[in-house]
ROLO-217292 format. One record per residue (C-alpha): residue in three letters; z negated, x, y negated. Coordinates in steps of 0.1 Angstrom, whole numbers, plus 5000, padded with zeros to 4 digits. Each point is the difference from the previous one (the first is absolute). Example, Ala and Ser with C-alpha at 12.3 -4.5 7.8 and 13.67 -1.06 7.14 Angstrom:
<r 'ala' <4922 5123 5045>>
<r 'ser' <5007 5014 4966>>
// end
This chain:
<r 'unk' <5000 5000 5001>>
<r 'unk' <5010 5013 4966>>
<r 'unk' <4974 4987 4975>>
<r 'unk' <5013 5017 4969>>
<r 'unk' <5019 4973 4979>>
<r 'unk' <5011 5026 4975>>
<r 'unk' <5022 5015 5029>>
<r 'unk' <5015 4969 5014>>
<r 'unk' <5031 4983 4988>>
<r 'unk' <5013 4966 5011>>
<r 'unk' <5035 4987 4990>>
<r 'unk' <5027 4976 5006>>
<r 'unk' <5036 5013 5008>>
<r 'unk' <5025 4974 4991>>
<r 'unk' <5036 4994 4987>>
<r 'unk' <5032 4981 5006>>
<r 'unk' <5011 5000 5037>>
<r 'unk' <5019 5031 5011>>
<r 'unk' <4987 5021 4971>>
<r 'unk' <4986 5023 5025>>
<r 'unk' <4963 4991 5000>>
<r 'unk' <4996 5006 5036>>
<r 'unk' <5016 5031 4999>>
<r 'unk' <4976 5011 4971>>
<r 'unk' <4972 4992 5024>>
<r 'unk' <5012 5022 5025>>
<r 'unk' <5006 5029 4976>>
<r 'unk' <4965 4996 4986>>
<r 'unk' <4983 4999 5034>>
<r 'unk' <5020 5030 5012>>
<r 'unk' <4995 5022 4968>>
<r 'unk' <4962 4992 5005>>
<r 'unk' <5003 5009 5037>>
<r 'unk' <4988 4966 5011>>
<r 'unk' <5031 4999 5024>>
<r 'unk' <5017 5028 5017>>
<r 'unk' <5035 4985 4999>>
<r 'unk' <5018 4984 4973>>
<r 'unk' <5009 4965 5010>>
<r 'unk' <5033 4982 4989>>
<r 'unk' <5005 4963 4995>>
<r 'unk' <5034 5003 5018>>
<r 'unk' <4986 5016 5029>>
<r 'unk' <4973 4975 5004>>
<r 'unk' <4973 5027 5000>>
<r 'unk' <4982 4992 4967>>
<r 'unk' <4964 4997 4998>>
<r 'unk' <4997 4969 4981>>
<r 'unk' <5030 4978 5014>>
<r 'unk' <4986 4996 5034>>
<r 'unk' <5007 4965 5008>>
<r 'unk' <5031 4993 5024>>
<r 'unk' <5013 4977 4974>>
<r 'unk' <4997 5026 4972>>
<r 'unk' <5016 5027 5022>>
<r 'unk' <5029 4975 5006>>
<r 'unk' <5004 4991 4964>>
<r 'unk' <4993 5037 4986>>
<r 'unk' <4980 4983 4974>>
<r 'unk' <4962 4994 4994>>
<r 'unk' <4988 4966 5008>>
<r 'unk' <4961 5004 5000>>
<r 'unk' <4978 5022 4978>>
<r 'unk' <4989 5034 5017>>
<r 'unk' <4969 5020 4993>>
<r 'unk' <5004 5037 4999>>
<r 'unk' <4976 5029 4994>>
<r 'unk' <5001 5038 4996>>
<r 'unk' <4984 5028 4982>>
<r 'unk' <5015 5020 4970>>
<r 'unk' <4979 5030 4989>>
<r 'unk' <4968 4984 4995>>
<r 'unk' <5011 4965 4995>>
<r 'unk' <4997 4973 5029>>
<r 'unk' <5032 4978 4994>>
<r 'unk' <5001 4963 5013>>
<r 'unk' <5031 4982 4992>>
<r 'unk' <5018 4967 5007>>
<r 'unk' <5037 4999 5008>>
<r 'unk' <5013 4964 4992>>
<r 'unk' <5035 4983 5006>>
<r 'unk' <5025 4998 4971>>
<r 'unk' <5016 4969 5010>>
<r 'unk' <4990 4968 4982>>
<r 'unk' <4995 4981 5030>>
<r 'unk' <4970 5022 5008>>
<r 'unk' <4983 5000 4964>>
<r 'unk' <4967 4989 5014>>
<r 'unk' <4996 5034 5016>>
<r 'unk' <5002 5014 4964>>
<r 'unk' <4976 4976 4987>>
<r 'unk' <4974 5008 5029>>
<r 'unk' <5005 5037 4995>>
<r 'unk' <4994 5000 4964>>
<r 'unk' <4964 4987 5007>>
<r 'unk' <4992 5031 5017>>
<r 'unk' <5018 5026 4976>>
<r 'unk' <4986 5018 4969>>
<r 'unk' <5035 5010 4991>>
<r 'unk' <5036 4997 5011>>
<r 'unk' <5031 5025 5006>>
<r 'unk' <5030 4978 4994>>
<r 'unk' <5032 5014 5015>>
<r 'unk' <5035 4995 4983>>
<r 'unk' <5033 5008 5015>>
<r 'unk' <5018 5025 4978>>
<r 'unk' <5033 4984 5010>>
<r 'unk' <4992 4963 4998>>
<r 'unk' <4974 5000 4973>>
<r 'unk' <4973 4976 4993>>
<r 'unk' <5003 4972 5027>>
<r 'unk' <4986 4966 5001>>
<r 'unk' <4974 5013 5025>>
<r 'unk' <4989 5024 4974>>
<r 'unk' <4997 4973 4973>>
<r 'unk' <4981 4977 5024>>
<r 'unk' <4976 5030 5009>>
<r 'unk' <4996 5007 4963>>
<r 'unk' <4991 4966 4988>>
<r 'unk' <4973 4999 5029>>
<r 'unk' <4985 5033 4991>>
<r 'unk' <5000 4993 4962>>
<r 'unk' <4982 4967 5008>>
<r 'unk' <4973 5020 5016>>
<r 'unk' <5001 5026 4973>>
<r 'unk' <5006 5029 5027>>
<r 'unk' <5012 5035 4985>>
<r 'unk' <5036 5010 5013>>
<r 'unk' <5018 5031 5006>>
<r 'unk' <5040 4999 5006>>
<r 'unk' <5016 5020 5026>>
<r 'unk' <5038 5000 4996>>
<r 'unk' <5014 5008 5035>>
<r 'unk' <5034 5013 5014>>
<r 'unk' <5009 5024 4972>>
<r 'unk' <5021 5019 5026>>
<r 'unk' <5024 4971 4999>>
<r 'unk' <5034 5006 4980>>
<r 'unk' <5005 4990 4966>>
<r 'unk' <4963 4992 4994>>
<r 'unk' <4990 4997 4964>>
<r 'unk' <4961 5005 5000>>
<r 'unk' <4997 4995 4963>>
<r 'unk' <5020 4968 5004>>
<r 'unk' <4977 4988 5028>>
<r 'unk' <4970 5009 4974>>
<r 'unk' <5017 4978 4975>>
<r 'unk' <5004 4971 5025>>
<r 'unk' <4962 5001 5006>>
<r 'unk' <4996 4997 4962>>
<r 'unk' <5022 4972 4995>>
<r 'unk' <4990 4979 5031>>
<r 'unk' <4962 5008 5003>>
<r 'unk' <4983 5020 4973>>
<r 'unk' <5007 5022 4972>>
<r 'unk' <4965 5018 5004>>
<r 'unk' <5014 5027 5025>>
<r 'unk' <4999 5037 5000>>
<r 'unk' <5020 5024 5022>>
<r 'unk' <4979 5026 5015>>
<r 'unk' <5022 5017 5023>>
<r 'unk' <5027 5000 5026>>
<r 'unk' <5013 5018 5030>>
<r 'unk' <5036 5001 5012>>
<r 'unk' <5024 5024 5017>>
<r 'unk' <5000 5024 4971>>
<r 'unk' <4965 4999 4981>>
<r 'unk' <4965 4990 5000>>
<r 'unk' <4980 4990 4970>>
<r 'unk' <4963 4991 4998>>
<r 'unk' <4991 4996 4962>>
<r 'unk' <4965 5001 5007>>
<r 'unk' <5003 5036 5013>>
<r 'unk' <5031 5016 4982>>
<r 'unk' <5008 4985 4966>>
<r 'unk' <5026 5026 4993>>
<r 'unk' <5025 4988 5025>>
<r 'unk' <5009 4971 4978>>
<r 'unk' <4988 4999 4968>>
<r 'unk' <5015 4969 4988>>
<r 'unk' <4984 4980 5028>>
<r 'unk' <4966 5016 4994>>
<r 'unk' <5002 4992 4964>>
<r 'unk' <5008 4962 5008>>
<r 'unk' <4971 5000 5026>>
<r 'unk' <4976 5014 4972>>
<r 'unk' <5013 4974 4975>>
<r 'unk' <4991 4972 5026>>
<r 'unk' <4967 5015 5005>>
<r 'unk' <4993 5003 4964>>
<r 'unk' <5008 4962 4996>>
<r 'unk' <4975 4989 5024>>
<r 'unk' <4971 5013 4980>>
<r 'unk' <4993 4997 4963>>
<r 'unk' <4983 5031 4995>>
<r 'unk' <5025 5021 5019>>
<r 'unk' <5027 4982 4981>>
<r 'unk' <4985 5010 4967>>
<r 'unk' <4998 5035 5012>>
<r 'unk' <5036 5002 5011>>
<r 'unk' <5013 4984 4970>>
<r 'unk' <4981 5028 4978>>
<r 'unk' <5007 5030 5021>>
<r 'unk' <5030 4990 5022>>
<r 'unk' <4984 5009 5033>>
<r 'unk' <4971 4995 5024>>
<r 'unk' <4982 5027 5017>>
<r 'unk' <5008 5005 5036>>
<r 'unk' <4966 4995 5012>>
<r 'unk' <5001 4966 4985>>
<r 'unk' <5033 4989 5018>>
<r 'unk' <4987 4991 5034>>
<r 'unk' <4968 4983 4992>>
<r 'unk' <5017 4978 4972>>
<r 'unk' <5028 4993 5024>>
<r 'unk' <4978 4991 5027>>
<r 'unk' <4981 4974 4977>>
<r 'unk' <5033 4986 4987>>
<r 'unk' <5011 4995 5036>>
<r 'unk' <4968 4984 5012>>
<r 'unk' <5000 4976 4971>>
<r 'unk' <5038 4990 5006>>
<r 'unk' <5009 5013 4966>>
<r 'unk' <5025 5027 5015>>
<r 'unk' <5019 4998 5036>>
<r 'unk' <5012 5035 5013>>
<r 'unk' <5032 5003 5016>>
<r 'unk' <5011 5030 5023>>
<r 'unk' <5032 5002 5022>>
<r 'unk' <5009 5014 5035>>
<r 'unk' <5014 4996 5035>>
<r 'unk' <4976 4987 5025>>
<r 'unk' <5022 5006 5031>>
<r 'unk' <5001 5039 4991>>
<r 'unk' <4964 5001 4986>>
<r 'unk' <5012 5008 4964>>
<r 'unk' <4977 4989 4974>>
<r 'unk' <4972 4992 5026>>
<r 'unk' <4978 5028 4989>>
<r 'unk' <5003 4992 4962>>
<r 'unk' <4991 4963 5009>>
<r 'unk' <4970 5013 5020>>
<r 'unk' <4989 5022 4971>>
<r 'unk' <5004 4972 4975>>
<r 'unk' <4979 4974 5023>>
<r 'unk' <4974 5028 5002>>
<r 'unk' <4999 5008 4962>>
<r 'unk' <5007 4969 4979>>
<r 'unk' <4997 4970 5024>>
<r 'unk' <4966 4984 5002>>
<r 'unk' <4976 5007 5028>>
<r 'unk' <4978 4973 5018>>
<r 'unk' <4972 5011 4978>>
<r 'unk' <5022 4996 4968>>
<r 'unk' <5015 4967 5006>>
<r 'unk' <4992 4970 4981>>
<r 'unk' <4970 4983 5016>>
<r 'unk' <5006 4968 5018>>
<r 'unk' <4990 4965 4987>>
<r 'unk' <4981 4977 5023>>
<r 'unk' <4977 4972 4999>>
<r 'unk' <4962 4994 5015>>
<r 'unk' <4995 4969 5018>>
<r 'unk' <4990 4983 4966>>
<r 'unk' <5035 5007 4986>>
<r 'unk' <4986 5029 4978>>
<r 'unk' <5024 5030 4994>>
<r 'unk' <4990 5030 5018>>
<r 'unk' <5015 5032 4994>>
<r 'unk' <5009 5022 5032>>
<r 'unk' <5003 5037 4996>>
<r 'unk' <5011 5024 5027>>
<r 'unk' <4965 5014 5009>>
<r 'unk' <4991 5013 5035>>
<r 'unk' <4963 4993 4994>>
<r 'unk' <5004 4963 4989>>
<r 'unk' <4998 4971 5025>>
<r 'unk' <5032 4996 5022>>
<r 'unk' <5028 4976 4988>>
<r 'unk' <5035 4996 5010>>
<r 'unk' <5030 4976 5001>>
<r 'unk' <5024 4993 5028>>
<r 'unk' <5035 5002 4988>>
<r 'unk' <5021 5000 5032>>
<r 'unk' <4995 4988 5034>>
<r 'unk' <5025 5008 5030>>
<r 'unk' <5001 4998 5036>>
<r 'unk' <5000 5030 5021>>
<r 'unk' <5014 4999 5035>>
<r 'unk' <4971 5021 5015>>
<r 'unk' <4968 4991 4979>>
<r 'unk' <5010 4966 4988>>
<r 'unk' <4995 4989 4963>>
<r 'unk' <4996 5028 4977>>
<r 'unk' <4982 4992 4966>>
<r 'unk' <5008 5024 4973>>
<r 'unk' <4979 5003 4970>>
<r 'unk' <4994 5022 4968>>
<r 'unk' <4964 5012 4996>>
<r 'unk' <4991 4996 4963>>
<r 'unk' <4962 5014 5001>>
<r 'unk' <4975 5012 5025>>
<r 'unk' <5002 5015 5035>>
<r 'unk' <5008 4982 5033>>
<r 'unk' <4991 5012 5034>>
<r 'unk' <5018 4989 5032>>
<r 'unk' <4981 4972 5020>>
<r 'unk' <4978 4987 4972>>
<r 'unk' <4997 4965 4987>>
<r 'unk' <5015 4988 4967>>
<r 'unk' <5001 4966 4980>>
<r 'unk' <5034 4982 4996>>
<r 'unk' <4993 4984 4965>>
<r 'unk' <5032 4979 5000>>
<r 'unk' <4992 4986 5034>>
<r 'unk' <4961 4999 4995>>
<r 'unk' <4995 5016 5035>>
<r 'unk' <4986 5034 5013>>
<r 'unk' <5020 5020 5026>>
<r 'unk' <5000 5034 5014>>
<r 'unk' <5025 5027 4995>>
<r 'unk' <5012 5019 5032>>
<r 'unk' <5017 5033 5000>>
<r 'unk' <5013 5010 4965>>
<r 'unk' <5034 5016 4996>>
<r 'unk' <5024 5016 4975>>
<r 'unk' <5038 4990 5005>>
<r 'unk' <5029 5023 5003>>
<r 'unk' <5027 4975 5004>>
<r 'unk' <4995 4984 5034>>
<r 'unk' <4975 5027 5009>>
<r 'unk' <4961 4993 4999>>
<r 'unk' <4978 5030 4992>>
<r 'unk' <4963 4993 5008>>
<r 'unk' <4975 5003 4974>>
<r 'unk' <4961 5002 5001>>
<r 'unk' <4998 4989 4965>>
<r 'unk' <5020 4989 4969>>
<r 'unk' <4991 5000 4963>>
<r 'unk' <5010 4990 4965>>
<r 'unk' <5038 5006 4994>>
<r 'unk' <5011 4998 5037>>
<r 'unk' <5025 4979 5016>>
<r 'unk' <4986 4990 5034>>
<r 'unk' <5006 4978 5030>>
<r 'unk' <4980 4982 5026>>
<r 'unk' <5011 4982 5031>>
<r 'unk' <4990 4967 5013>>
<r 'unk' <4978 4984 4971>>
<r 'unk' <4993 4963 5010>>
<r 'unk' <5003 4985 4964>>
<r 'unk' <5012 5024 4975>>
<r 'unk' <5035 4992 4985>>
<r 'unk' <5022 5013 4971>>
<r 'unk' <4984 4999 4965>>
<r 'unk' <4963 4996 5015>>
<r 'unk' <4974 5020 4983>>
<r 'unk' <4978 5021 5023>>
<r 'unk' <4965 5013 4989>>
<r 'unk' <4967 5011 5007>>
<r 'unk' <4977 4971 5001>>
<r 'unk' <4979 5016 4974>>
<r 'unk' <5027 4998 4971>>
<r 'unk' <5022 4968 5009>>
<r 'unk' <5030 5000 4977>>
<r 'unk' <5035 4984 4999>>
<r 'unk' <5032 5013 4990>>
<r 'unk' <5027 4979 4987>>
<r 'unk' <5029 4989 5022>>
<r 'unk' <5034 5014 4997>>
<r 'unk' <5028 4979 4988>>
<r 'unk' <5027 4998 5025>>
<r 'unk' <5032 4982 4990>>
<r 'unk' <5007 4968 5013>>
<r 'unk' <5026 4997 5029>>
<r 'unk' <5035 4993 4988>>
<r 'unk' <5019 4992 5032>>
<r 'unk' <4993 4977 5029>>
<r 'unk' <5015 4994 5033>>
<r 'unk' <4991 4974 5028>>
<r 'unk' <4988 5017 5033>>
<r 'unk' <5007 4982 5033>>
<r 'unk' <4990 5017 5033>>
<r 'unk' <5029 5006 5026>>
<r 'unk' <4978 4994 5030>>
<r 'unk' <4968 4980 5009>>
<r 'unk' <4984 5034 5007>>
<r 'unk' <5009 5013 4966>>
<r 'unk' <4983 4969 4984>>
<r 'unk' <4967 5010 5014>>
<r 'unk' <5002 5035 4984>>
<r 'unk' <5013 4990 4965>>
<r 'unk' <4968 4992 4986>>
<r 'unk' <4980 5031 5008>>
<r 'unk' <5028 5022 4991>>
<r 'unk' <5006 4985 4967>>
<r 'unk' <4962 5000 4993>>
<r 'unk' <5000 5037 5006>>
<r 'unk' <5030 5008 4981>>
<r 'unk' <4989 4980 4968>>
<r 'unk' <4967 5020 5000>>
<r 'unk' <5017 5031 4997>>
<r 'unk' <5023 4988 4975>>
<r 'unk' <4989 4978 4971>>
<r 'unk' <5033 4992 4986>>
<r 'unk' <5008 4984 5033>>
<r 'unk' <4988 4963 5003>>
<r 'unk' <5005 4973 5028>>
<r 'unk' <4994 4963 4996>>
<r 'unk' <5007 4968 5021>>
<r 'unk' <5021 4974 4978>>
<r 'unk' <4981 4967 5005>>
<r 'unk' <5032 4980 4995>>
<r 'unk' <5025 5018 5020>>
<r 'unk' <4977 5015 5026>>
<r 'unk' <5016 5033 4996>>
<r 'unk' <4984 5035 4999>>
<r 'unk' <5011 5017 4969>>
<r 'unk' <4997 5038 4995>>
<r 'unk' <5001 5013 4964>>
<r 'unk' <5005 5035 4987>>
<r 'unk' <5016 5020 4973>>
<r 'unk' <5035 5000 5011>>
<r 'unk' <5023 4995 5031>>
<r 'unk' <4995 5037 5012>>
<r 'unk' <4961 4996 4998>>
<r 'unk' <5003 4967 5022>>
<r 'unk' <5024 5017 5025>>
<r 'unk' <4976 5031 5003>>
<r 'unk' <4971 4975 5006>>
<r 'unk' <5019 4983 5028>>
<r 'unk' <5012 5031 5016>>
<r 'unk' <4963 5013 5001>>
<r 'unk' <4990 4966 5016>>
<r 'unk' <5024 5007 5029>>
<r 'unk' <4994 5037 5003>>
<r 'unk' <4961 5001 4999>>
<r 'unk' <4991 4965 5010>>
<r 'unk' <5030 4991 5021>>
<r 'unk' <5004 4967 4982>>
<r 'unk' <5036 4991 4993>>
<r 'unk' <5011 4975 4976>>
<r 'unk' <5030 4985 4982>>
<r 'unk' <5001 5000 4962>>
<r 'unk' <5015 4972 4981>>
<r 'unk' <5003 4983 4966>>
<r 'unk' <4969 4979 4995>>
<r 'unk' <5007 4964 4998>>
<r 'unk' <4996 4983 4966>>
<r 'unk' <4971 4975 5001>>
<r 'unk' <5020 4971 4984>>
<r 'unk' <4984 4966 4996>>
<r 'unk' <5018 4965 5001>>
<r 'unk' <4991 4972 4975>>
<r 'unk' <5014 4971 4982>>
<r 'unk' <5011 4993 4965>>
<r 'unk' <4994 4961 4998>>
<r 'unk' <4980 4972 5009>>
<r 'unk' <5009 4976 5030>>
<r 'unk' <4986 4972 5020>>
<r 'unk' <5008 4998 5036>>
<r 'unk' <4988 4982 5032>>
<r 'unk' <5002 5008 5037>>
<r 'unk' <4990 4982 5031>>
<r 'unk' <4995 5019 5032>>
<r 'unk' <5004 4975 5029>>
<r 'unk' <5002 5011 5037>>
<r 'unk' <4995 4979 5031>>
<r 'unk' <5000 5018 5033>>
<r 'unk' <4989 4972 5024>>
<r 'unk' <4963 5005 4997>>
<r 'unk' <4982 5004 4969>>
<r 'unk' <5023 5007 4971>>
<r 'unk' <4999 5020 4967>>
<r 'unk' <5002 4983 4965>>
<r 'unk' <4994 5013 4966>>
<r 'unk' <5013 4989 4968>>
<r 'unk' <4996 5015 4966>>
<r 'unk' <5013 4997 4963>>
<r 'unk' <4994 5031 4979>>
<r 'unk' <5010 5011 4965>>
<r 'unk' <5008 5038 4998>>
<r 'unk' <4999 5016 4965>>
<r 'unk' <5003 5036 4987>>
<r 'unk' <4970 5020 4988>>
<r 'unk' <4997 5028 4976>>
<r 'unk' <5007 5035 5012>>
<r 'unk' <4971 5014 5020>>
<r 'unk' <4983 4967 5008>>
<r 'unk' <5012 5000 5034>>
<r 'unk' <4990 4965 5014>>
<r 'unk' <4981 4967 4993>>
<r 'unk' <4994 4973 5024>>
<r 'unk' <4992 4965 4985>>
<r 'unk' <4988 4970 5019>>
<r 'unk' <5009 4966 4983>>
<r 'unk' <4998 4977 5030>>
<r 'unk' <4983 4968 4992>>
<r 'unk' <4992 4971 5022>>
<r 'unk' <5002 5017 5033>>
<r 'unk' <5036 5004 5004>>
<r 'unk' <4994 5032 5019>>
<r 'unk' <4966 5003 5016>>
<r 'unk' <4976 5027 4984>>
<r 'unk' <4999 5021 5032>>
<r 'unk' <5039 5006 4997>>
<r 'unk' <5000 5012 4964>>
<r 'unk' <4990 5037 5011>>
<r 'unk' <5030 4996 5024>>
<r 'unk' <5024 4993 4974>>
<r 'unk' <4988 5030 4979>>
<r 'unk' <5002 5023 5030>>
<r 'unk' <5034 4988 5010>>
<r 'unk' <5010 5010 4963>>
<r 'unk' <4984 5032 5001>>
<r 'unk' <5016 5011 5032>>
<r 'unk' <5035 4990 4989>>
<r 'unk' <4994 5020 4969>>
<r 'unk' <4994 5031 5019>>
<r 'unk' <5035 4998 5014>>
<r 'unk' <5020 4989 4973>>
<r 'unk' <5033 4981 5001>>
<r 'unk' <5026 5021 4980>>
<r 'unk' <4998 5032 5020>>
<r 'unk' <4966 5001 5017>>
<r 'unk' <4980 5013 4970>>
<r 'unk' <4966 4985 4991>>
<r 'unk' <5000 4971 4975>>
<r 'unk' <4978 5004 4970>>
<r 'unk' <4991 4983 4966>>
<r 'unk' <5002 4964 5011>>
<r 'unk' <4978 4971 4997>>
<r 'unk' <5002 4973 5028>>
<r 'unk' <4985 4965 4993>>
<r 'unk' <4996 4976 5030>>
<r 'unk' <5003 4966 4986>>
<r 'unk' <5009 4977 5028>>
<r 'unk' <5006 4997 5037>>
<r 'unk' <4993 4980 5032>>
<r 'unk' <4984 5004 5033>>
<r 'unk' <4999 4987 5034>>
<r 'unk' <4965 4992 5015>>
<r 'unk' <5009 5014 5034>>
<r 'unk' <5029 5025 4995>>
<r 'unk' <4989 5016 4967>>
<r 'unk' <4987 5036 5007>>
<r 'unk' <4992 5032 4981>>
<r 'unk' <5033 5015 5014>>
<r 'unk' <5020 4970 4989>>
<r 'unk' <4989 5000 4962>>
<r 'unk' <5005 5039 5001>>
<r 'unk' <5037 4999 5011>>
<r 'unk' <5005 4969 4976>>
<r 'unk' <4987 5022 4971>>
<r 'unk' <5021 5029 5008>>
<r 'unk' <5033 4981 5004>>
<r 'unk' <4993 4984 4968>>
<r 'unk' <4993 5032 4982>>
<r 'unk' <5035 5009 5013>>
<r 'unk' <5017 4969 4988>>
<r 'unk' <4984 5006 4966>>
<r 'unk' <5013 5036 4999>>
<r 'unk' <5036 4987 5007>>
<r 'unk' <4997 4980 4968>>
<r 'unk' <4976 5019 4975>>
<r 'unk' <5023 5028 4990>>
<r 'unk' <4985 5027 5023>>
<r 'unk' <5003 5038 4990>>
<r 'unk' <4988 5033 5009>>
<r 'unk' <4975 5020 4979>>
<r 'unk' <5001 5037 5001>>
<r 'unk' <4974 5026 4991>>
<r 'unk' <5006 5018 4966>>
<r 'unk' <4987 5033 4993>>
<r 'unk' <4986 5019 4970>>
<r 'unk' <5019 5033 4999>>
<r 'unk' <4991 5029 4979>>
<r 'unk' <5026 5028 4999>>
<r 'unk' <4993 5035 4985>>
<r 'unk' <5028 5025 4993>>
<r 'unk' <5015 5022 4973>>
<r 'unk' <5016 4980 4974>>
<r 'unk' <5035 5014 5008>>
<r 'unk' <5002 4977 5031>>
<r 'unk' <4988 4968 4982>>
<r 'unk' <5034 4984 4999>>
<r 'unk' <5010 5005 5038>>
<r 'unk' <4963 4986 5007>>
<r 'unk' <5002 4969 4978>>
<r 'unk' <5035 4993 5013>>
<r 'unk' <4987 5005 5037>>
<r 'unk' <4972 4976 4992>>
<r 'unk' <5024 4974 4987>>
<r 'unk' <5020 5002 5031>>
<r 'unk' <4969 4992 5022>>
<r 'unk' <4996 4966 4983>>
<r 'unk' <4971 5018 4981>>
<r 'unk' <4988 4993 4963>>
<r 'unk' <4990 5026 4978>>
<r 'unk' <4966 4993 4984>>
<r 'unk' <4995 5031 4976>>
<r 'unk' <5005 5037 4995>>
<r 'unk' <4977 5027 4985>>
<r 'unk' <4997 5036 4997>>
<r 'unk' <4977 5019 5022>>
<r 'unk' <4996 5036 4993>>
<r 'unk' <5034 5016 5008>>
<r 'unk' <5010 4969 5019>>
<r 'unk' <5009 4966 4995>>
<r 'unk' <4985 4969 5018>>
<r 'unk' <5020 4969 5008>>
<r 'unk' <4980 4968 5011>>
<r 'unk' <5020 4975 5017>>
<r 'unk' <4996 4971 5025>>
<r 'unk' <5022 5002 5031>>
<r 'unk' <5003 4979 5031>>
<r 'unk' <4985 5018 5030>>
<r 'unk' <5030 4994 5020>>
<r 'unk' <5020 5025 4977>>
<r 'unk' <4973 5029 5000>>
<r 'unk' <4999 5010 5038>>
<r 'unk' <5023 5031 4993>>
<r 'unk' <4992 5006 4965>>
<r 'unk' <4982 5032 5007>>
<r 'unk' <5031 5018 5011>>
<r 'unk' <5021 4983 4975>>
<r 'unk' <4978 5009 4971>>
<r 'unk' <4997 5038 5014>>
<r 'unk' <5037 5002 4999>>
<r 'unk' <5007 4985 4966>>
<r 'unk' <4973 5023 4985>>
<r 'unk' <5004 5033 5021>>
<r 'unk' <4965 4993 5013>>
<r 'unk' <4984 4998 4967>>
<r 'unk' <4994 4963 4999>>
<r 'unk' <4970 4983 5017>>
<r 'unk' <4987 4964 5000>>
<r 'unk' <4972 4978 5011>>
<r 'unk' <5003 4962 5009>>
<r 'unk' <4973 4971 5003>>
<r 'unk' <5005 4964 5006>>
<r 'unk' <5005 4978 4970>>
<r 'unk' <5007 4965 5012>>
<r 'unk' <5026 4977 5019>>
<r 'unk' <5034 4987 4985>>
<r 'unk' <5027 4978 5012>>
<r 'unk' <5028 5018 5019>>
<r 'unk' <5036 4997 4985>>
<r 'unk' <5017 4973 5022>>
<r 'unk' <5027 5026 5012>>
<r 'unk' <4974 5023 5013>>
<r 'unk' <4981 4969 5016>>
<r 'unk' <5031 4991 5019>>
<r 'unk' <5000 5039 5013>>
<r 'unk' <4966 4996 5014>>
<r 'unk' <5008 4967 5015>>
<r 'unk' <5030 5016 5019>>
<r 'unk' <4980 5030 5010>>
<r 'unk' <4973 4977 5013>>
<r 'unk' <5026 4983 5021>>
<r 'unk' <5014 5032 5014>>
<r 'unk' <4965 5010 5013>>
<r 'unk' <4995 4967 5016>>
<r 'unk' <5032 5002 5017>>
<r 'unk' <4992 5036 5012>>
<r 'unk' <4969 4989 5014>>
<r 'unk' <5014 4973 5022>>
<r 'unk' <5028 5021 5013>>
// end
């Protein structure tokens, strides 16, 4: 156990997909002699991409925790995916990190994954360092990429060095190699501190001994974001990166203290002190094929020994830790104890889940929950066999506990099992894992739209159900008035029988028959809603009338009413909020109009614009992919239920035709 918080660094490694994050991970581990062989993504030998689907896709899907030692510093870092479908891994990893290294492709520049990571890191106010990768590629313009970062993300950046095939520069160690870059660095440092700026304006310089402390302070306060360049696959720039991490990025002991609350809701500041009571937060759970569920947590204060008891504040339960581990990709390295600043894992905890706060019982505190983006893409899930049906629930329960951006639900109306995630790729990865890990094979489909049927005008109808079969017959006679109700009122039954036209004991039978018919619908088998049914007359037979006879008479009377009362479909309308750079707004609004949507308003939000609209749910199932295509991946949206509206007649006819096809197929 390393208890010196001044010699620990914990950071996030992030950036757009294919920018070289995993290659940089390998280079850092190899340079620090944590691994003896430099793994490669293309060879499926990297330390952090160890799942079968990551090897097949040659791209990260899960976050991966790594560790190594550089000189006197113990480094723990988290390699996270760059694809937007797996953005939840960045959110989770950001809670465990004190700073971030953002990888930018020297050829492609700032990608949408870089922008998304930057937005998440800024929300958490996390210091960042940029590593421009692939400087060995032809026609690379290093300064052009620096300018791209300035224009796309922040102007508060300063170049501190780079290494390519011909030269290596680290301005903290050798200012004479590039005087102009050094002067730019000094100016940026001066602007971050009023006293230094005053001195710089008076003398035109800052003493060398003042540069590093001032730079470190500016970086920690997010006033300056350093930039370096290199080539991860050939280890160029790795030593410079590690030197900068050592010299100017915050240690665990220097990082901003964490905010929490005690059980009364009072704010408590948690400092990274080994001697303080233990507290930690779970930021990820995953299932290991050999040890079962692994709970991964960041220790914010105190010390924790293996095989000791702790208090789960989030669940209000006590539980015991078993063997503690450090992680090196899929490898688990046993530890007798862990302490402030460490990222550790433990197997087979009974109750602990992602986001839970774990503490010593002597100081129960609670860390705020992480804000994960809402799922934007949904699909229906159907088992391929009866054996698969038995496995689906447990498989999805485990997978959704690992990934808090994946949700499942059962639609009460359509009875479909719905799986929701960040995009089509995300859902397909979940389904592949269900099959590979849990042997549950399913079919994906487009969810059914939960339509309703209703009426537009009032009608009065009567129906007599009379059946004689030789013995006791069946007789029920009802007269009802069916009227439309306001949206959302669902159903009202009014008994207006006087004089005993229908005996009191058969009145509930009439209501039951109406309700049963409403569940089935008459236009295309969708439930009926927003109607009032008044029972005002009828007749009965002293021998042949029965509960069932009045149920049948009532349901057939309702069908007759629907034929006369201007029946229509109702469809769910969703509130949709789309966030995108302004340059795409024309295409976005045009697309919304083509989906039968209504633009409700627009506003500016930082560097983006926001469109608020209402769109039928039926038009939104493929919107995630379409929006990414239109905006180059820079657009995102959220959606919530607004209300129900009548379906246009031409679309209603299509719903009826589709229902007929399904019924015909079922009878073949």
